[in-house]
All heavy atoms as a GROMACS GRO file, in nm:
protein
  602
    1MET      N    1  -2.250   2.967   2.500
    1MET     CA    2  -2.283   2.826   2.498
    1MET      C    3  -2.390   2.800   2.603
    1MET      O    4  -2.380   2.846   2.715
    1MET     CB    5  -2.156   2.744   2.526
    1MET     CG    6  -2.178   2.597   2.508
    1MET     SD    7  -2.024   2.508   2.496
    1MET     CE    8  -2.013   2.445   2.660
    2ARG      N    9  -2.491   2.723   2.568
    2ARG     CA   10  -2.598   2.691   2.661
    2ARG      C   11  -2.564   2.568   2.742
    2ARG      O   12  -2.481   2.487   2.702
    2ARG     CB   13  -2.728   2.668   2.584
    2ARG     CG   14  -2.781   2.796   2.522
    2ARG     CD   15  -2.905   2.770   2.440
    2ARG     NE   16  -2.865   2.795   2.301
    2ARG     CZ   17  -2.910   2.733   2.197
    2ARG    NH1   18  -2.999   2.640   2.209
    2ARG    NH2   19  -2.867   2.761   2.077
    3ASP      N   20  -2.632   2.550   2.855
    3ASP     CA   21  -2.610   2.431   2.939
    3ASP      C   22  -2.639   2.304   2.859
    3ASP      O   23  -2.737   2.296   2.786
    3ASP     CB   24  -2.702   2.435   3.062
    3ASP     CG   25  -2.654   2.539   3.163
    3ASP    OD1   26  -2.533   2.570   3.162
    3ASP    OD2   27  -2.738   2.586   3.242
    4GLY      N   28  -2.554   2.203   2.872
    4GLY     CA   29  -2.573   2.075   2.807
    4GLY      C   30  -2.527   2.072   2.662
    4GLY      O   31  -2.527   1.968   2.597
    5GLU      N   32  -2.486   2.185   2.607
    5GLU     CA   33  -2.442   2.191   2.468
    5GLU      C   34  -2.292   2.163   2.463
    5GLU      O   35  -2.217   2.212   2.546
    5GLU     CB   36  -2.473   2.330   2.412
    5GLU     CG   37  -2.455   2.342   2.264
    5GLU     CD   38  -2.499   2.480   2.216
    5GLU    OE1   39  -2.426   2.576   2.241
    5GLU    OE2   40  -2.608   2.489   2.157
    6GLN      N   41  -2.249   2.084   2.368
    6GLN     CA   42  -2.108   2.051   2.355
    6GLN      C   43  -2.050   2.119   2.232
    6GLN      O   44  -2.119   2.137   2.132
    6GLN     CB   45  -2.089   1.900   2.342
    6GLN     CG   46  -2.125   1.825   2.467
    6GLN     CD   47  -2.096   1.676   2.449
    6GLN    OE1   48  -2.069   1.630   2.339
    6GLN    NE2   49  -2.101   1.603   2.557
    7LEU      N   50  -1.923   2.152   2.243
    7LEU     CA   51  -1.854   2.208   2.127
    7LEU      C   52  -1.812   2.094   2.035
    7LEU      O   53  -1.767   1.990   2.079
    7LEU     CB   54  -1.729   2.285   2.171
    7LEU     CG   55  -1.753   2.411   2.253
    7LEU    CD1   56  -1.622   2.470   2.298
    7LEU    CD2   57  -1.827   2.512   2.166
    8ALA      N   58  -1.825   2.115   1.907
    8ALA     CA   59  -1.781   2.015   1.809
    8ALA      C   60  -1.634   2.041   1.776
    8ALA      O   61  -1.590   2.155   1.772
    8ALA     CB   62  -1.864   2.027   1.682
    9LEU      N   63  -1.561   1.933   1.755
    9LEU     CA   64  -1.423   1.948   1.713
    9LEU      C   65  -1.421   2.003   1.571
    9LEU      O   66  -1.504   1.965   1.488
    9LEU     CB   67  -1.350   1.813   1.719
    9LEU     CG   68  -1.335   1.754   1.858
    9LEU    CD1   69  -1.274   1.614   1.849
    9LEU    CD2   70  -1.248   1.842   1.945
   10PRO      N   71  -1.326   2.088   1.538
   10PRO     CA   72  -1.328   2.154   1.407
   10PRO      C   73  -1.308   2.060   1.289
   10PRO      O   74  -1.353   2.089   1.180
   10PRO     CB   75  -1.215   2.256   1.416
   10PRO     CG   76  -1.128   2.210   1.526
   10PRO     CD   77  -1.217   2.133   1.620
   11PHE      N   78  -1.240   1.945   1.307
   11PHE     CA   79  -1.211   1.859   1.194
   11PHE      C   80  -1.289   1.728   1.197
   11PHE      O   81  -1.259   1.636   1.126
   11PHE     CB   82  -1.062   1.829   1.188
   11PHE     CG   83  -0.980   1.954   1.172
   11PHE    CD1   84  -0.900   2.000   1.275
   11PHE    CD2   85  -0.986   2.028   1.056
   11PHE    CE1   86  -0.826   2.116   1.261
   11PHE    CE2   87  -0.914   2.144   1.041
   11PHE     CZ   88  -0.833   2.189   1.143
   12THR      N   89  -1.391   1.722   1.278
   12THR     CA   90  -1.469   1.600   1.288
   12THR      C   91  -1.564   1.590   1.169
   12THR      O   92  -1.635   1.684   1.137
   12THR     CB   93  -1.549   1.599   1.419
   12THR    OG1   94  -1.459   1.611   1.527
   12THR    CG2   95  -1.628   1.472   1.433
   13GLN      N   96  -1.564   1.472   1.104
   13GLN     CA   97  -1.656   1.448   0.994
   13GLN      C   98  -1.747   1.333   1.034
   13GLN      O   99  -1.705   1.242   1.104
   13GLN     CB  100  -1.581   1.405   0.868
   13GLN     CG  101  -1.495   1.512   0.807
   13GLN     CD  102  -1.427   1.459   0.681
   13GLN    OE1  103  -1.430   1.341   0.653
   13GLN    NE2  104  -1.366   1.547   0.606
   14PRO      N  105  -1.868   1.335   0.988
   14PRO     CA  106  -1.955   1.220   1.011
   14PRO      C  107  -1.892   1.095   0.950
   14PRO      O  108  -1.821   1.102   0.851
   14PRO     CB  109  -2.085   1.255   0.940
   14PRO     CG  110  -2.079   1.403   0.918
   14PRO     CD  111  -1.935   1.441   0.916
   15ALA      N  112  -1.918   0.979   1.009
   15ALA     CA  113  -1.859   0.854   0.962
   15ALA      C  114  -1.887   0.829   0.815
   15ALA      O  115  -1.803   0.776   0.743
   15ALA     CB  116  -1.909   0.738   1.047
   16ALA      N  117  -2.004   0.868   0.768
   16ALA     CA  118  -2.039   0.845   0.628
   16ALA      C  119  -1.954   0.928   0.533
   16ALA      O  120  -1.935   0.892   0.418
   16ALA     CB  121  -2.186   0.877   0.606
   17MET      N  122  -1.902   1.040   0.580
   17MET     CA  123  -1.823   1.127   0.495
   17MET      C  124  -1.673   1.099   0.506
   17MET      O  125  -1.595   1.153   0.429
   17MET     CB  126  -1.850   1.273   0.530
   17MET     CG  127  -1.992   1.316   0.501
   17MET     SD  128  -2.021   1.488   0.543
   17MET     CE  129  -1.929   1.570   0.416
   18ALA      N  130  -1.631   1.017   0.601
   18ALA     CA  131  -1.490   0.989   0.619
   18ALA      C  132  -1.436   0.914   0.497
   18ALA      O  133  -1.505   0.830   0.440
   18ALA     CB  134  -1.468   0.907   0.746
   19THR      N  135  -1.315   0.945   0.458
   19THR     CA  136  -1.254   0.879   0.343
   19THR      C  137  -1.156   0.773   0.392
   19THR      O  138  -1.097   0.785   0.497
   19THR     CB  139  -1.179   0.980   0.255
   19THR    OG1  140  -1.080   1.045   0.333
   19THR    CG2  141  -1.274   1.082   0.196
   20THR      N  142  -1.141   0.668   0.312
   20THR     CA  143  -1.048   0.562   0.344
   20THR      C  144  -0.919   0.587   0.268
   20THR      O  145  -0.922   0.606   0.147
   20THR     CB  146  -1.105   0.425   0.302
   20THR    OG1  147  -1.231   0.409   0.368
   20THR    CG2  148  -1.013   0.313   0.340
   21LEU      N  149  -0.809   0.585   0.338
   21LEU     CA  150  -0.680   0.604   0.274
   21LEU      C  151  -0.629   0.471   0.221
   21LEU      O  152  -0.632   0.370   0.291
   21LEU     CB  153  -0.578   0.661   0.372
   21LEU     CG  154  -0.606   0.802   0.422
   21LEU    CD1  155  -0.502   0.842   0.526
   21LEU    CD2  156  -0.601   0.898   0.306
   22GLU      N  157  -0.582   0.469   0.100
   22GLU     CA  158  -0.522   0.352   0.039
   22GLU      C  159  -0.371   0.363   0.058
   22GLU      O  160  -0.314   0.470   0.038
   22GLU     CB  161  -0.555   0.344  -0.109
   22GLU     CG  162  -0.702   0.327  -0.139
   22GLU     CD  163  -0.755   0.191  -0.097
   22GLU    OE1  164  -0.679   0.093  -0.101
   22GLU    OE2  165  -0.873   0.185  -0.059
   23PRO      N  166  -0.304   0.253   0.092
   23PRO     CA  167  -0.158   0.262   0.110
   23PRO      C  168  -0.088   0.287  -0.023
   23PRO      O  169  -0.133   0.239  -0.128
   23PRO     CB  170  -0.122   0.123   0.166
   23PRO     CG  171  -0.232   0.033   0.122
   23PRO     CD  172  -0.356   0.119   0.115
   24ILE      N  173   0.020   0.363  -0.018
   24ILE     CA  174   0.100   0.386  -0.137
   24ILE      C  175   0.217   0.290  -0.144
   24ILE      O  176   0.278   0.273  -0.249
   24ILE     CB  177   0.148   0.532  -0.147
   24ILE    CG1  178   0.232   0.570  -0.026
   24ILE    CG2  179   0.030   0.626  -0.163
   24ILE    CD1  180   0.298   0.706  -0.037
   25SER      N  181   0.248   0.226  -0.031
   25SER     CA  182   0.353   0.126  -0.028
   25SER      C  183   0.323   0.025   0.082
   25SER      O  184   0.247   0.055   0.174
   25SER     CB  185   0.490   0.191  -0.006
   25SER     OG  186   0.495   0.252   0.121
   26VAL      N  187   0.383  -0.094   0.069
   26VAL     CA  188   0.366  -0.199   0.168
   26VAL      C  189   0.500  -0.262   0.197
   26VAL      O  190   0.594  -0.254   0.117
   26VAL     CB  191   0.265  -0.307   0.121
   26VAL    CG1  192   0.125  -0.250   0.108
   26VAL    CG2  193   0.309  -0.371  -0.009
   27ARG      N  194   0.511  -0.327   0.311
   27ARG     CA  195   0.633  -0.401   0.345
   27ARG      C  196   0.637  -0.530   0.264
   27ARG      O  197   0.537  -0.573   0.207
   27ARG     CB  198   0.637  -0.430   0.493
   27ARG     CG  199   0.653  -0.303   0.576
   27ARG     CD  200   0.650  -0.335   0.723
   27ARG     NE  201   0.661  -0.212   0.800
   27ARG     CZ  202   0.764  -0.184   0.879
   27ARG    NH1  203   0.860  -0.270   0.896
   27ARG    NH2  204   0.767  -0.070   0.943
   28ILE      N  205   0.754  -0.592   0.262
   28ILE     CA  206   0.774  -0.715   0.184
   28ILE      C  207   0.672  -0.822   0.223
   28ILE      O  208   0.609  -0.884   0.137
   28ILE     CB  209   0.917  -0.768   0.204
   28ILE    CG1  210   1.021  -0.670   0.148
   28ILE    CG2  211   0.933  -0.906   0.142
   28ILE    CD1  212   1.027  -0.661  -0.002
   29ALA      N  213   0.652  -0.843   0.352
   29ALA     CA  214   0.558  -0.946   0.398
   29ALA      C  215   0.416  -0.919   0.348
   29ALA      O  216   0.343  -1.012   0.310
   29ALA     CB  217   0.559  -0.956   0.550
   30ASP      N  218   0.378  -0.793   0.344
   30ASP     CA  219   0.245  -0.758   0.294
   30ASP      C  220   0.237  -0.776   0.143
   30ASP      O  221   0.134  -0.818   0.091
   30ASP     CB  222   0.209  -0.614   0.333
   30ASP     CG  223   0.193  -0.597   0.482
   30ASP    OD1  224   0.142  -0.691   0.547
   30ASP    OD2  225   0.231  -0.490   0.534
   31ALA      N  226   0.345  -0.746   0.071
   31ALA     CA  227   0.348  -0.766  -0.074
   31ALA      C  228   0.331  -0.914  -0.106
   31ALA      O  229   0.260  -0.950  -0.200
   31ALA     CB  230   0.478  -0.712  -0.133
   32ILE      N  231   0.395  -1.000  -0.027
   32ILE     CA  232   0.382  -1.145  -0.045
   32ILE      C  233   0.238  -1.188  -0.022
   32ILE      O  234   0.179  -1.262  -0.102
   32ILE     CB  235   0.478  -1.219   0.051
   32ILE    CG1  236   0.622  -1.194   0.009
   32ILE    CG2  237   0.446  -1.367   0.057
   32ILE    CD1  238   0.724  -1.233   0.113
   33ARG      N  239   0.179  -1.139   0.085
   33ARG     CA  240   0.041  -1.174   0.119
   33ARG      C  241  -0.057  -1.123   0.015
   33ARG      O  242  -0.149  -1.194  -0.027
   33ARG     CB  243   0.007  -1.118   0.257
   33ARG     CG  244  -0.131  -1.157   0.308
   33ARG     CD  245  -0.158  -1.102   0.447
   33ARG     NE  246  -0.136  -0.960   0.459
   33ARG     CZ  247  -0.221  -0.866   0.417
   33ARG    NH1  248  -0.335  -0.899   0.362
   33ARG    NH2  249  -0.194  -0.738   0.434
   34LEU      N  250  -0.037  -1.000  -0.033
   34LEU     CA  251  -0.130  -0.940  -0.128
   34LEU      C  252  -0.124  -1.006  -0.266
   34LEU      O  253  -0.226  -1.017  -0.334
   34LEU     CB  254  -0.100  -0.790  -0.143
   34LEU     CG  255  -0.136  -0.703  -0.024
   34LEU    CD1  256  -0.078  -0.563  -0.041
   34LEU    CD2  257  -0.286  -0.697  -0.004
   35THR      N  258  -0.006  -1.049  -0.308
   35THR     CA  259   0.009  -1.104  -0.442
   35THR      C  260   0.004  -1.256  -0.447
   35THR      O  261  -0.025  -1.313  -0.551
   35THR     CB  262   0.142  -1.059  -0.504
   35THR    OG1  263   0.250  -1.109  -0.424
   35THR    CG2  264   0.150  -0.909  -0.519
   36GLY      N  265   0.039  -1.320  -0.336
   36GLY     CA  266   0.046  -1.466  -0.336
   36GLY      C  267   0.177  -1.518  -0.392
   36GLY      O  268   0.193  -1.638  -0.411
   37ILE      N  269   0.271  -1.428  -0.420
   37ILE     CA  270   0.402  -1.467  -0.472
   37ILE      C  271   0.489  -1.515  -0.357
   37ILE      O  272   0.489  -1.456  -0.250
   37ILE     CB  273   0.467  -1.347  -0.544
   37ILE    CG1  274   0.384  -1.307  -0.665
   37ILE    CG2  275   0.610  -1.380  -0.585
   37ILE    CD1  276   0.431  -1.178  -0.732
   38ARG      N  277   0.566  -1.623  -0.381
   38ARG     CA  278   0.659  -1.672  -0.278
   38ARG      C  279   0.764  -1.566  -0.248
   38ARG      O  280   0.801  -1.485  -0.335
   38ARG     CB  281   0.731  -1.798  -0.327
   38ARG     CG  282   0.645  -1.918  -0.344
   38ARG     CD  283   0.727  -2.041  -0.386
   38ARG     NE  284   0.857  -2.014  -0.446
   38ARG     CZ  285   0.881  -2.008  -0.576
   38ARG    NH1  286   0.784  -2.027  -0.662
   38ARG    NH2  287   1.002  -1.983  -0.622
   39ARG      N  288   0.815  -1.568  -0.128
   39ARG     CA  289   0.918  -1.472  -0.084
   39ARG      C  290   1.038  -1.475  -0.178
   39ARG      O  291   1.088  -1.370  -0.222
   39ARG     CB  292   0.961  -1.501   0.060
   39ARG     CG  293   1.068  -1.409   0.112
   39ARG     CD  294   1.103  -1.440   0.257
   39ARG     NE  295   0.991  -1.409   0.344
   39ARG     CZ  296   0.967  -1.289   0.398
   39ARG    NH1  297   1.048  -1.190   0.374
   39ARG    NH2  298   0.864  -1.271   0.476
   40SER      N  299   1.087  -1.595  -0.211
   40SER     CA  300   1.207  -1.605  -0.296
   40SER      C  301   1.180  -1.547  -0.436
   40SER      O  302   1.266  -1.479  -0.493
   40SER     CB  303   1.254  -1.749  -0.306
   40SER     OG  304   1.152  -1.832  -0.358
   41LYS      N  305   1.061  -1.572  -0.491
   41LYS     CA  306   1.027  -1.517  -0.622
   41LYS      C  307   1.017  -1.365  -0.616
   41LYS      O  308   1.060  -1.295  -0.708
   41LYS     CB  309   0.895  -1.577  -0.672
   41LYS     CG  310   0.856  -1.530  -0.810
   41LYS     CD  311   0.960  -1.570  -0.913
   41LYS     CE  312   0.916  -1.532  -1.052
   41LYS     NZ  313   1.017  -1.566  -1.152
   42LEU      N  314   0.962  -1.313  -0.507
   42LEU     CA  315   0.951  -1.168  -0.492
   42LEU      C  316   1.090  -1.105  -0.492
   42LEU      O  317   1.113  -1.004  -0.559
   42LEU     CB  318   0.875  -1.133  -0.363
   42LEU     CG  319   0.831  -0.987  -0.357
   42LEU    CD1  320   0.701  -0.968  -0.433
   42LEU    CD2  321   0.813  -0.944  -0.214
   43TYR      N  322   1.184  -1.167  -0.421
   43TYR     CA  323   1.320  -1.114  -0.418
   43TYR      C  324   1.387  -1.127  -0.555
   43TYR      O  325   1.467  -1.041  -0.593
   43TYR     CB  326   1.402  -1.181  -0.308
   43TYR     CG  327   1.375  -1.120  -0.172
   43TYR    CD1  328   1.306  -1.191  -0.075
   43TYR    CD2  329   1.416  -0.991  -0.141
   43TYR    CE1  330   1.280  -1.135   0.050
   43TYR    CE2  331   1.391  -0.935  -0.018
   43TYR     CZ  332   1.322  -1.007   0.078
   43TYR     OH  333   1.297  -0.951   0.200
   44GLU      N  334   1.356  -1.231  -0.630
   44GLU     CA  335   1.407  -1.243  -0.767
   44GLU      C  336   1.356  -1.128  -0.853
   44GLU      O  337   1.431  -1.070  -0.933
   44GLU     CB  338   1.362  -1.375  -0.831
   44GLU     CG  339   1.433  -1.498  -0.781
   44GLU     CD  340   1.376  -1.625  -0.843
   44GLU    OE1  341   1.315  -1.617  -0.953
   44GLU    OE2  342   1.391  -1.731  -0.781
   45LEU      N  343   1.227  -1.097  -0.840
   45LEU     CA  344   1.168  -0.987  -0.917
   45LEU      C  345   1.231  -0.853  -0.879
   45LEU      O  346   1.252  -0.767  -0.966
   45LEU     CB  347   1.017  -0.984  -0.896
   45LEU     CG  348   0.939  -1.100  -0.956
   45LEU    CD1  349   0.798  -1.105  -0.900
   45LEU    CD2  350   0.939  -1.092  -1.108
   46ILE      N  351   1.263  -0.837  -0.752
   46ILE     CA  352   1.330  -0.714  -0.707
   46ILE      C  353   1.469  -0.706  -0.767
   46ILE      O  354   1.511  -0.604  -0.821
   46ILE     CB  355   1.333  -0.707  -0.553
   46ILE    CG1  356   1.192  -0.687  -0.498
   46ILE    CG2  357   1.427  -0.596  -0.506
   46ILE    CD1  358   1.179  -0.708  -0.348
   47ALA      N  359   1.544  -0.818  -0.760
   47ALA     CA  360   1.682  -0.821  -0.810
   47ALA      C  361   1.687  -0.797  -0.962
   47ALA      O  362   1.780  -0.732  -1.011
   47ALA     CB  363   1.747  -0.955  -0.776
   48SER      N  364   1.588  -0.847  -1.034
   48SER     CA  365   1.586  -0.831  -1.180
   48SER      C  366   1.538  -0.693  -1.223
   48SER      O  367   1.546  -0.658  -1.341
   48SER     CB  368   1.497  -0.938  -1.244
   48SER     OG  369   1.361  -0.913  -1.213
   49GLY      N  370   1.484  -0.615  -1.129
   49GLY     CA  371   1.433  -0.482  -1.162
   49GLY      C  372   1.287  -0.482  -1.206
   49GLY      O  373   1.234  -0.378  -1.243
   50ASP      N  374   1.223  -0.599  -1.202
   50ASP     CA  375   1.082  -0.606  -1.240
   50ASP      C  376   0.989  -0.550  -1.134
   50ASP      O  377   0.873  -0.521  -1.161
   50ASP     CB  378   1.041  -0.751  -1.269
   50ASP     CG  379   1.100  -0.801  -1.400
   50ASP    OD1  380   1.100  -0.724  -1.497
   50ASP    OD2  381   1.145  -0.916  -1.402
   51LEU      N  382   1.040  -0.538  -1.012
   51LEU     CA  383   0.960  -0.486  -0.901
   51LEU      C  384   1.043  -0.380  -0.828
   51LEU      O  385   1.156  -0.406  -0.788
   51LEU     CB  386   0.922  -0.599  -0.805
   51LEU     CG  387   0.822  -0.565  -0.695
   51LEU    CD1  388   0.688  -0.520  -0.754
   51LEU    CD2  389   0.800  -0.685  -0.606
   52GLU      N  390   0.986  -0.263  -0.814
   52GLU     CA  391   1.054  -0.150  -0.750
   52GLU      C  392   1.042  -0.160  -0.598
   52GLU      O  393   0.940  -0.204  -0.546
   52GLU     CB  394   0.988  -0.020  -0.797
   52GLU     CG  395   1.044   0.104  -0.735
   52GLU     CD  396   0.964   0.228  -0.772
   52GLU    OE1  397   0.863   0.217  -0.844
   52GLU    OE2  398   1.003   0.335  -0.725
   53THR      N  399   1.147  -0.120  -0.529
   53THR     CA  400   1.143  -0.107  -0.384
   53THR      C  401   1.198   0.029  -0.344
   53THR      O  402   1.272   0.092  -0.420
   53THR     CB  403   1.225  -0.216  -0.312
   53THR    OG1  404   1.361  -0.206  -0.352
   53THR    CG2  405   1.170  -0.354  -0.340
   54VAL      N  406   1.162   0.070  -0.224
   54VAL     CA  407   1.212   0.195  -0.167
   54VAL      C  408   1.266   0.161  -0.029
   54VAL      O  409   1.196   0.096   0.050
   54VAL     CB  410   1.099   0.300  -0.156
   54VAL    CG1  411   1.149   0.427  -0.090
   54VAL    CG2  412   1.040   0.329  -0.292
   55LYS      N  413   1.387   0.202  -0.002
   55LYS     CA  414   1.448   0.175   0.128
   55LYS      C  415   1.444   0.303   0.211
   55LYS      O  416   1.493   0.407   0.169
   55LYS     CB  417   1.593   0.130   0.105
   55LYS     CG  418   1.659   0.074   0.224
   55LYS     CD  419   1.628  -0.071   0.236
   55LYS     CE  420   1.723  -0.132   0.336
   55LYS     NZ  421   1.673  -0.253   0.393
   56ILE      N  422   1.382   0.295   0.327
   56ILE     CA  423   1.378   0.407   0.421
   56ILE      C  424   1.432   0.355   0.553
   56ILE      O  425   1.365   0.274   0.619
   56ILE     CB  426   1.235   0.464   0.437
   56ILE    CG1  427   1.184   0.515   0.303
   56ILE    CG2  428   1.234   0.575   0.542
   56ILE    CD1  429   1.043   0.569   0.304
   57GLY      N  430   1.552   0.396   0.585
   57GLY     CA  431   1.618   0.340   0.703
   57GLY      C  432   1.639   0.191   0.680
   57GLY      O  433   1.691   0.149   0.578
   58ARG      N  434   1.595   0.109   0.774
   58ARG     CA  435   1.606  -0.036   0.761
   58ARG      C  436   1.482  -0.099   0.698
   58ARG      O  437   1.477  -0.219   0.676
   58ARG     CB  438   1.631  -0.097   0.899
   58ARG     CG  439   1.768  -0.063   0.954
   58ARG     CD  440   1.789  -0.112   1.095
   58ARG     NE  441   1.734  -0.244   1.118
   58ARG     CZ  442   1.719  -0.299   1.236
   58ARG    NH1  443   1.755  -0.232   1.344
   58ARG    NH2  444   1.669  -0.419   1.248
   59CYS      N  445   1.385  -0.019   0.668
   59CYS     CA  446   1.257  -0.069   0.617
   59CYS      C  447   1.257  -0.069   0.463
   59CYS      O  448   1.287   0.032   0.401
   59CYS     CB  449   1.144   0.021   0.669
   59CYS     SG  450   0.982  -0.034   0.621
   60THR      N  451   1.225  -0.184   0.406
   60THR     CA  452   1.210  -0.195   0.261
   60THR      C  453   1.062  -0.193   0.227
   60THR      O  454   0.986  -0.275   0.278
   60THR     CB  455   1.275  -0.325   0.209
   60THR    OG1  456   1.412  -0.327   0.247
   60THR    CG2  457   1.263  -0.336   0.058
   61LEU      N  458   1.025  -0.098   0.144
   61LEU     CA  459   0.885  -0.083   0.104
   61LEU      C  460   0.870  -0.110  -0.044
   61LEU      O  461   0.959  -0.081  -0.124
   61LEU     CB  462   0.836   0.059   0.136
   61LEU     CG  463   0.842   0.102   0.281
   61LEU    CD1  464   0.811   0.251   0.294
   61LEU    CD2  465   0.745   0.020   0.364
   62VAL      N  466   0.757  -0.166  -0.080
   62VAL     CA  467   0.724  -0.192  -0.220
   62VAL      C  468   0.607  -0.100  -0.256
   62VAL      O  469   0.500  -0.111  -0.195
   62VAL     CB  470   0.683  -0.340  -0.242
   62VAL    CG1  471   0.649  -0.364  -0.389
   62VAL    CG2  472   0.790  -0.434  -0.194
   63PRO      N  473   0.626  -0.009  -0.352
   63PRO     CA  474   0.514   0.075  -0.392
   63PRO      C  475   0.399  -0.009  -0.448
   63PRO      O  476   0.421  -0.101  -0.528
   63PRO     CB  477   0.574   0.164  -0.501
   63PRO     CG  478   0.721   0.164  -0.474
   63PRO     CD  479   0.750   0.026  -0.421
   64VAL      N  480   0.279   0.020  -0.406
   64VAL     CA  481   0.161  -0.054  -0.453
   64VAL      C  482   0.149  -0.040  -0.604
   64VAL      O  483   0.114  -0.136  -0.672
   64VAL     CB  484   0.034  -0.005  -0.380
   64VAL    CG1  485  -0.091  -0.064  -0.442
   64VAL    CG2  486   0.042  -0.040  -0.231
   65ALA      N  487   0.183   0.076  -0.657
   65ALA     CA  488   0.176   0.096  -0.803
   65ALA      C  489   0.268  -0.003  -0.875
   65ALA      O  490   0.234  -0.053  -0.983
   65ALA     CB  491   0.214   0.240  -0.838
   66SER      N  492   0.382  -0.033  -0.815
   66SER     CA  493   0.475  -0.129  -0.876
   66SER      C  494   0.416  -0.270  -0.873
   66SER      O  495   0.432  -0.347  -0.968
   66SER     CB  496   0.609  -0.125  -0.801
   66SER     OG  497   0.703  -0.211  -0.861
   67LEU      N  498   0.348  -0.306  -0.765
   67LEU     CA  499   0.281  -0.437  -0.757
   67LEU      C  500   0.171  -0.448  -0.862
   67LEU      O  501   0.159  -0.550  -0.930
   67LEU     CB  502   0.221  -0.459  -0.618
   67LEU     CG  503   0.318  -0.485  -0.505
   67LEU    CD1  504   0.245  -0.486  -0.372
   67LEU    CD2  505   0.393  -0.615  -0.526
   68LEU      N  506   0.091  -0.343  -0.876
   68LEU     CA  507  -0.017  -0.343  -0.975
   68LEU      C  508   0.038  -0.353  -1.116
   68LEU      O  509  -0.016  -0.427  -1.200
   68LEU     CB  510  -0.103  -0.219  -0.959
   68LEU     CG  511  -0.182  -0.209  -0.828
   68LEU    CD1  512  -0.248  -0.072  -0.815
   68LEU    CD2  513  -0.285  -0.320  -0.819
   69ALA      N  514   0.148  -0.281  -1.143
   69ALA     CA  515   0.209  -0.286  -1.276
   69ALA      C  516   0.266  -0.425  -1.303
   69ALA      O  517   0.255  -0.476  -1.416
   69ALA     CB  518   0.319  -0.180  -1.286
   70LEU      N  519   0.325  -0.488  -1.204
   70LEU     CA  520   0.378  -0.623  -1.218
   70LEU      C  521   0.268  -0.722  -1.255
   70LEU      O  522   0.282  -0.801  -1.349
   70LEU     CB  523   0.445  -0.667  -1.087
   70LEU     CG  524   0.493  -0.812  -1.083
   70LEU    CD1  525   0.620  -0.828  -1.165
   70LEU    CD2  526   0.514  -0.857  -0.940
   71ILE      N  527   0.158  -0.715  -1.184
   71ILE     CA  528   0.045  -0.805  -1.211
   71ILE      C  529  -0.012  -0.779  -1.350
   71ILE      O  530  -0.043  -0.873  -1.425
   71ILE     CB  531  -0.064  -0.790  -1.102
   71ILE    CG1  532  -0.010  -0.828  -0.965
   71ILE    CG2  533  -0.188  -0.870  -1.138
   71ILE    CD1  534   0.040  -0.970  -0.953
   72GLU      N  535  -0.022  -0.654  -1.389
   72GLU     CA  536  -0.075  -0.620  -1.522
   72GLU      C  537   0.018  -0.672  -1.631
   72GLU      O  538  -0.029  -0.726  -1.732
   72GLU     CB  539  -0.094  -0.468  -1.535
   72GLU     CG  540  -0.163  -0.427  -1.663
   72GLU     CD  541  -0.300  -0.492  -1.683
   72GLU    OE1  542  -0.372  -0.516  -1.585
   72GLU    OE2  543  -0.334  -0.520  -1.800
   73ARG      N  544   0.150  -0.658  -1.615
   73ARG     CA  545   0.245  -0.711  -1.713
   73ARG      C  546   0.231  -0.863  -1.723
   73ARG      O  547   0.236  -0.919  -1.833
   73ARG     CB  548   0.389  -0.673  -1.677
   73ARG     CG  549   0.423  -0.529  -1.704
   73ARG     CD  550   0.572  -0.501  -1.699
   73ARG     NE  551   0.638  -0.549  -1.578
   73ARG     CZ  552   0.649  -0.481  -1.463
   73ARG    NH1  553   0.595  -0.360  -1.455
   73ARG    NH2  554   0.711  -0.532  -1.360
   74ALA      N  555   0.213  -0.929  -1.610
   74ALA     CA  556   0.197  -1.075  -1.609
   74ALA      C  557   0.067  -1.114  -1.682
   74ALA      O  558   0.065  -1.213  -1.755
   74ALA     CB  559   0.198  -1.128  -1.467
   75ARG      N  560  -0.038  -1.038  -1.661
   75ARG     CA  561  -0.167  -1.066  -1.728
   75ARG      C  562  -0.154  -1.054  -1.879
   75ARG      O  563  -0.220  -1.126  -1.953
   75ARG     CB  564  -0.275  -0.969  -1.680
   75ARG     CG  565  -0.320  -0.996  -1.538
   75ARG     CD  566  -0.425  -0.900  -1.496
   75ARG     NE  567  -0.549  -0.932  -1.567
   75ARG     CZ  568  -0.649  -0.849  -1.584
   75ARG    NH1  569  -0.644  -0.727  -1.537
   75ARG    NH2  570  -0.758  -0.886  -1.648
   76GLN      N  571  -0.069  -0.963  -1.923
   76GLN     CA  572  -0.051  -0.941  -2.066
   76GLN      C  573   0.058  -1.031  -2.126
   76GLN      O  574   0.090  -1.019  -2.243
   76GLN     CB  575  -0.017  -0.793  -2.093
   76GLN     CG  576  -0.130  -0.700  -2.056
   76GLN     CD  577  -0.090  -0.555  -2.072
   76GLN    OE1  578   0.022  -0.521  -2.108
   76GLN    NE2  579  -0.185  -0.465  -2.045
   77GLY      N  580   0.116  -1.116  -2.041
   77GLY     CA  581   0.219  -1.209  -2.089
   77GLY      C  582   0.353  -1.146  -2.114
   77GLY      O  583   0.435  -1.197  -2.189
   78ARG      N  584   0.378  -1.031  -2.054
   78ARG     CA  585   0.504  -0.959  -2.075
   78ARG      C  586   0.600  -0.976  -1.957
   78ARG      O  587   0.685  -0.894  -1.935
   78ARG     CB  588   0.477  -0.810  -2.097
   78ARG     CG  589   0.399  -0.783  -2.224
   78ARG     CD  590   0.385  -0.636  -2.253
   78ARG     NE  591   0.303  -0.571  -2.150
   78ARG     CZ  592   0.328  -0.450  -2.099
   78ARG    NH1  593   0.429  -0.380  -2.140
   78ARG    NH2  594   0.249  -0.399  -2.008
   79LEU      N  595   0.586  -1.083  -1.882
   79LEU     CA  596   0.674  -1.103  -1.766
   79LEU      C  597   0.738  -1.239  -1.775
   79LEU      O  598   0.680  -1.336  -1.814
   79LEU     CB  599   0.592  -1.089  -1.638
   79LEU     CG  600   0.672  -1.092  -1.508
   79LEU    CD1  601   0.772  -0.977  -1.500
   79LEU    CD2  602   0.577  -1.086  -1.390
   0.00000   0.00000   0.00000
């Protein structure tokens, strides 16, 4: 190594090449914010089985795919 030369980290990518990760699940509060559905209606959809949730410890997560499917069903008039 020459004077003034720095070692590059092995996993460093230029900012332009960095990828953005999309969430696969969100918390209830985020699901409410993302969809605009009232909290009580969201819980009704969960209770009826129209919206899937995953429980990990004390945390209840809503898969984003389930939210997208819910919105698509509503768009098609099947909800």
